[in-house]
C-alpha positions, 0 to 999 in steps of 0.5 A: 497538530496531526501526530505522525500515526494519525497522518499515516492511518489517515493515508491508509484509510484514504487508500482503502476508500480509493480501492473501493472506488476503483471497484465501483468504477469498474477499474478492478473487480474486487478488493481484499475486503471481499469475504467471498474471495479466496485468501490465495489471490489476496496474498498475491495482491499483498505480495505484489504491493510488498514487491513494489516496496522491495523494488523501490529499495533496490533501486535506491540502493543502486544509486551512489547516494547516502541514505540521508541524501536530500537530492530531488531524486532521493526525496522522490524515491522516499515519497514513492516508498511511503506511498507503496507502504501505505498501499501495503497497509491498506491491502492488509486492512482490507484483508482483515476486513474480509476476515472479520466479515466471515461467519 
């Protein structure tokens, strides 16, 4: 049985691989794993992903549902929140990769 941490880290790895595939296919020019890209644009990317998490929470707060609501709209919102958090983690991992690759 997969433990929650293994599942979450597996999703982060899958997102990192997806990011690299986006570069290979030309959809994006670089990922935060590039050691030659300055840290400032990487912070912007991480900030954008964090902003998506914040937006998700703000949208959920404006609804009159409770935090434990299981209606389809709230469940979808939680799924989206999880996806955004995976992206935040994957961007952070990519940035760590870039730092580790520097001399």
